[in-house]
C-alpha positions in Angstrom: 20.1 35.3 -18.4 19.7 36.8 -21.8 22.3 39.4 -22.7 19.6 41.3 -24.6 17.4 41.9 -21.6 17.9 44.5 -18.9 15.7 45.6 -16.1 15.6 47.0 -12.6 14.2 46.0 -9.2 14.3 48.0 -6.0 13.7 46.8 -2.4 12.9 49.5 0.2 13.6 48.6 3.8 12.3 50.0 7.0 14.9 52.1 8.9 15.7 51.0 12.4 15.0 47.3 11.9 18.6 46.2 11.8 20.0 43.7 14.4 23.3 45.7 14.4 24.2 49.2 15.4 26.9 49.2 12.7 24.7 49.1 9.6 21.0 49.4 8.7 19.8 48.8 5.1 17.6 51.5 3.6 17.3 50.2 0.1 18.8 47.6 -2.2 18.6 47.8 -6.0 19.4 45.4 -8.9 19.9 46.9 -12.3 20.9 45.1 -15.5 22.0 46.8 -18.7 21.9 43.4 -20.5 25.6 42.7 -19.9 26.2 43.3 -16.2 24.1 43.2 -13.0 24.7 46.2 -10.8 23.9 45.7 -7.1 23.5 48.8 -5.0 23.0 48.8 -1.2 22.0 52.0 0.5 22.4 52.4 4.2 20.7 54.6 6.8 24.1 56.0 8.0 27.5 55.9 6.5 28.8 52.4 5.6 30.9 50.9 8.4 34.7 51.2 8.2 35.4 48.7 11.0 34.8 45.0 11.3 34.0 42.5 8.6 30.9 43.5 6.6 29.3 41.4 3.8 26.8 42.8 1.4 25.0 40.0 -0.4 22.2 39.3 -2.8 20.6 35.8 -3.1 18.9 35.2 -6.4 16.6 32.3 -7.4 15.6 31.3 -10.9 11.8 31.3 -11.6 11.7 27.5 -11.8 13.9 27.1 -8.7 16.6 25.2 -10.5 19.3 27.8 -9.9 20.4 29.8 -6.9 23.2 32.3 -6.7 24.8 34.4 -4.0 26.5 37.6 -5.2 28.6 39.1 -2.5 31.2 41.7 -1.6 33.0 41.8 1.7 34.9 44.5 3.4 37.4 44.3 6.3 37.9 47.6 8.2 36.5 49.5 5.2 38.7 47.7 2.5 37.3 45.3 0.0 38.6 41.8 0.7 36.3 39.6 -1.5 33.9 40.0 -4.4 32.3 36.8 -5.7 29.5 34.8 -7.2 28.6 31.4 -5.7 26.3 28.9 -7.4 24.5 27.3 -4.6 23.9 23.9 -6.2 27.6 23.2 -6.9 29.1 25.5 -4.2 31.3 26.8 -7.0 32.6 30.2 -6.0 34.1 32.6 -8.6 36.0 35.7 -7.6 34.9 38.8 -9.5 37.4 41.5 -10.3 35.1 44.4 -11.2 35.8 46.2 -7.9 33.2 47.5 -5.5 32.7 51.2 -4.5 31.8 52.0 -0.9 31.3 55.6 0.1 29.1 57.6 2.4 25.8 55.7 2.5 26.2 53.4 -0.5 27.9 50.2 -1.7 27.8 49.4 -5.5 29.2 46.4 -7.2 28.9 44.9 -10.8 28.7 41.3 -11.8 28.9 39.9 -15.4 25.7 38.3 -16.4 27.7 35.5 -17.9 28.4 34.3 -14.3 24.7 34.0 -13.6 24.0 31.2 -16.1 20.5 29.7 -15.9 19.1 32.5 -13.6 16.8 33.7 -16.4 15.4 37.1 -17.3 12.9 37.0 -14.4 13.9 35.8 -11.0 13.4 36.4 -7.3 16.0 37.9 -5.0 16.7 39.3 -1.6 19.5 41.4 -0.1 21.2 41.1 3.3 24.1 42.5 5.2 26.1 40.7 7.8 28.6 42.2 10.3 31.3 40.0 11.8 29.5 36.9 10.6 26.1 37.9 12.2 23.2 38.8 10.1 22.3 42.5 10.6 19.5 43.3 8.1 17.6 41.9 5.1 15.7 43.6 2.3 12.9 42.7 2.2 12.6 41.5 5.8 12.3 37.9 6.8 12.0 35.3 4.0 10.1 37.6 1.6 11.7 37.9 -1.9 11.6 40.7 -4.4 11.0 40.1 -8.1 13.3 41.1 -11.0 12.4 43.0 -12.9 10.3 45.0 -10.5 6.8 46.2 -11.3 
């Protein structure tokens, strides 16, 4: 991804479509300032403070040669993992930028340098899992959003 290019993409999700009573995504947003990628997850109700909850973005390069998972995990409301995984190699890098979870929002930053080969335009989707069970996706099913958005 070029450090000179920024952008934004927002995925709106339908309320009440979650498989879990613990969390329901309302919106997911990716924003790049050209140096970092900010992932924001908005929920219908306050973010859960019990159980293991993973907020994740999967991103695919336009040519399909690269795939990443950006994730932040909470155990009983406390951050326990923040990472970028490159799907092809399985290489996982821990990220130390720290996530913020409060009220109905989780926000986390990832250095663009960790997303090598993703490109300036890519496809993505967001999901949340609770205790290792998928709860909700944005957009739903196997649909992907585009970055930057229209």
